[in-house]
N, C-alpha and C positions, 0 to 999 in steps of 0.2 A: 376454740377449734377442737371439737371432739372427734371429727372425722379423721380416719387414718390418712397420714400424709402421702403414703404410696397411692391410696385410692384417689386423693385429690389430683395427683399428677397422672393417674391412670397408668402406673408402671408396676411391675412385679417387685417383690421385696428384694430379690437378688439382682435387680437391674444395675448395670454398670453406670459410671459417671456420664458416658456419652449418651446412653439411652435417656437418662434423667434430663440432660441438657436439651436433647431434641424434643422431649415431651413438653418441657417448659416453653421452648420457643414456639411450638405449635399452639399451645394454649394462650400464651401471651399475645400472639398475633390476633387471636380471636376475641380476647377479653380486654385488651388495653383500652383505657378510657377514651383515647383519641379515635378509636375505631368504633366503640360501643359505649356511649355515655350513660346507659341505663344504670341507676343506683344499684340494683341487684347484681348486675354484671360487674360493677366496680368492686363490690364486696367479694365476689368470686375471684376477681383478679388479685385482690389482696391475699386471699387464702392461697392461691396458686403460687404467688411470689414468696409468701412466707414458707410454704412447703419446700419450694426450691432452695430457699436460703438454708434450710436445715439439711436437706438431703444432698446438696452439692458440697457441703462442708464435711469432710471425713470424720472429724472429731464429733461434731454435732450429730451426725447420722449414727455414729456408733453409740453415743449416749442415748439417742432416741430409741434405737433398736434394743437397748438394755432396759428400756422402760423409764428412763430419766426424764425430767421435765426440762426440755431445752427451750420451750416457748416462754415460760415464765408468765408474768402478768403484763408484759409489754404488748401494747396493741400496735396499731399501725400509725401511731403518732410519732413523737420524738423518740429517737433511739431505736427505731426499727432496724436500722443498720444495713439495709440492702443498698446496693450501688446502682446508679443510673446506667452504668455500663452493662449490667446484667440485662436490663430492659432493652437497651440498644442491641445487645448480643442476640436477643430473641428475634429482632426484626432483621438484622443485617449480618449476624454471625461474627461480630467483632470480637477482639480479644479482651482480656481482663484489663482493668485499670493499671496503668503504669507499665504495660508490656511493650509499648512502642519505644520509649527511651529517646535520646537525642537523635536527630536526623544527621547523617554524615555530611560533612562539608565536601568530601570528595565524591563526586557522582559522575556517571557516564554522560558523555556529551550527546547532543541530539544528532539524528541523521539529517543529512542535507540533500537537496534535489536540485539538479541543474539540467536545463534542456539544451540539446546540441543538434543543430541542423547539419546533415551530411548529404552529399550527392548520392544518386542511385548507385553509381559504380562503387563508391566508398562503402555503402551499406552492403552491397553484394559481395565484394572481395576483401573487405576489412581495411582499416586505416588506423594510423596513430595520430591523434590530434593533441595539440597543446591547449590547455584550458587555464584561464585565470579565474580563481574563485576567492570570494570574500567570506572567510569563516573565522571562528574563534580559535586562537592558537595559544600555546602555553606562554604565560608571562615570563620573560627571561629575567626580570628583575628579582622576583620572589620565588621563581621555579615552581609556581603553583600553590604556595602556602598561603598567599594572600596577606602575609605580614611583612612589614618593613624590615630591612636588614637589622639584625641585632634584637628583634622582638619575636614573640611567639604568642599564640592564643592562650588565654587564661580561663579557668573555670568560671562559669556564670554564678554569681552569688545569689541572684534572684531565684533561680530554680535549683540551686545546688547541683549544677551540671547535669540535671536530668533532661533538660530541654522542654519540660512541661510544668505548668502550674495548675493547681487544682482550684476549682470553683465549686463551693458547696451552697446549695439552696434548700430551704425547707418547704415542703408542700404536704398535701394530704397523703401522699404516698411515702412520706418520710423524708430523709435527707437524699437529695439528688446531687450526686458528685460527678462533675465532668472535668476532663483534662483538656487543656488548650495549650498550643505552643507558647512558650515563654516569650513575652513581648520584648524583653531586654536582649535576648540572644537570638530571637527568631527561630527558636527550636533547636539550635545547634548544640546547646549545652556549654558553649564556650564563647568568649568575646575576644575579638582582635583589637587590642588597645591602640596599636599603631598600624593601620592598614597600609598596604603598599600603594605608593602614589601612582604607579603606572597602571594598575588594574583595579584600584579602589577596593582591594580585598577579595576580588573575584578569583584571582589566580589565573586569569586568562584575559587576553586582549584580542581585538579584532584586527585582522591583517589580510592583505591580499597575497596569495601565493600561486605558483605556477605548477601545474600537474601535466604529465603526459598520459593520456588516456588511450588505451589500445581497444579499438572497436573490432570485435570479431566478425568474420564473414557471415553473411546471412541475416543480419539484424533488419528489423523493419520498424516502421513508425510505431511508437509505443513501447518498444523494447527498452528495458532498463539494465544498464551495466552497473554492477555493484563494485565499488572500490572500498574494501574493508579498511576501517580505521582511518579514512581520509575525510571524515566529517568534522564536526566541531569538537574541540577539546572540552571535556566536562568541567563543571565548577570545581574549584580547588585543585585544578590540574588533573582531574579524573581522566579515564581512558576516552579516546575519541570515538564518536559515532561513525557511521558509514556514510559514504557519499554515493548517491545514485545519479547516473547520467542517463536521462531519458532521450531516446533517439527520435528525431523527426526527419524523414526522408523527403528531400525537395523533389518537386515534379520534374520529369525528364521530357525533353522536347520530342523524343522519338519513341521511347519505350514506356509502357505502363506495366505495373507489376500486379500479379494476381497470385498471392502466396509465394511459391518458389518459381512460378512460371513468369516469363516475360512475354508481352504482346506488342506487336507493332503492325502497321499497315503500309503497303507499298502500292503506288499508283503506276499503272502501265498503260500505254496507248492500246487501242483496240486491235491494231494491226499486230502488235507483239503478242497479245493474248490469243489472237486467231492463229498466228503462224507458229507460236512458241518461241521461247528465248531463254537465255541464262543471264541472271542479274548478279552482280557483285555488290553486296551490301555490308555496311559496317556492323560490328557486334558491339556489345556493351564494353568489352575490353578496350575498345578504341578510346574510351574516356580516361583510361588509366595514365598516370604520369609516365610510365615506361612504354607507352604504346608503340613508339618508333622501333623499339628493339624486339617487339613481340611478333609472332606469326599467326596469332589467332584474332586479329582485329577485323577480319572480314570473313564473310561466308558467301557461298554461291547458292542461288535459288533457281532451280530449274522449273520453268513453266512449260507445261506440255501444250501442244497446239490445241486450240479450242478452250483454253482456260476461261472459266466464267467469273464474273465479278462476284466477290464474296467468298471465293474459294479460300480455304485455310490450309496452310502447310505447316507441319510441326517438325522442328529440328530438335531431336532428343539431346538432352544434356547441355544445352546452350542457354539455360536460364540462370537462376540465382542459386548459389550454393546454400545448402541447408545448415542450420546451426549444429545439427547432429550428423552431418555428413550427407552425401548425395548431392544431386543438383537437378533443378527443374528444367523445363523445356522452353524453347522459344517458338511461339505461335505467330506465324505471319499471315495476315489477311490481304488477299490480292483485290485491288479495286481497279476495274477496267474503266479507262477514261474515254468518253465519246467526244470527238472534236466539235467545237461550237462554231468555228469559223472555217470555211472552205474556200479556196480560190477556184476559179472556173475550171481549171484542169483537174483538180482534186474532185470537184463535184461531178465532172464528166466521168471520171474513172469509177466513182462510187455508183453512179447510175448504171454504168455498164456492168459492174459487178452485180448489182441488184437484178438487172435483166437476165444475166447469166444464171443467177440463183433463183430466178422466178420469184423475186421478192419486191417487185415494183409496187404492188398493191396488196401488202400483207393484211390478212384479216385478224391476225392475233389469235392466240389460244388462251382461254381462261381456265384456271384450275385453282384449287385451294392452296393458299400460301400460308405456311405457319409463320415465316419470318421473311421480311423483305431484305434486300441487300443492305439497305441503310440500317435496318434493325440489327442485322448481324454485325455491321461495322460498329454501331453504337455499343452493342454488347461486348465486342472485343475490347473496347477501351474502358468500359465500366467494370470489367472482370466478372 
């Protein structure tokens, strides 16, 4: 290898360690035999890896800069000395060998999700519900240690408490050294000789518990309420994850919801629509448990004479409270009902009215219609 090592990695002579590592990663991704099996490319890959081995080692780099022979006669056969972790680092940016160490027994628990169905009034005005959840809780026998009373974990002799064991293989690229979790201790670095009988060494057991969940006003289907620290206890008695309660709002027989607005439809006879009237209708508050003691469980809807079917009236501030304040509106659609059955006297009176209004033989008037009454009624419920 007569070429300058800095030229091989395409870095300046004053390049820092991070620049050298980035240059090696870039070249290794291009030249690795798994990517490009061409023999000349493999030779080039060996040169790049050898250059990186020298320049990434402060002592070898200093000796090389002084003109010393840090390469020697060793080729890329036995004794080349580079680690497989350097090659993996080029592709995945991993750490150096032995940097992971034993994995901790105490870890944070997983988050949990539970779905809760509430009524529309409960979603609108808030409610406190009792939930029963099955999650992992702290083992009371060992208090999370996983060890039986009077015992404790001991260092693993197989991996010398490191949690990892090395596997070395020889190849055309030299010694390939990989680290794997120790099979004896499963990577923990220690072994529990006498596991707790209650939790089998996990430090936690499954149990059913009861929680009171406060649902804030204004939630809607899909809203998730977070209960911090109410999820599963972690392995080894680690901190608990969070519990998320996902809301599903049940359909209401009268009101439909469109964001913060409520919509409903009221049917009136044609005489009331023609003459005008005042209707007393229930509000969503009428569904609350304390409805009998409230004064806002009804509202009055004034219909002017000549009200047409499909007319909408908006009552400001009678909709759903918002999660961040404010309140939506209540939109009422009026549907005029035409009688389908008339007794002789009623028919006589209607014919008399038609004659007075000169409507005995109406010709009808045609005009462009953007939406029919039924379309408006359908849209009112579809939001």
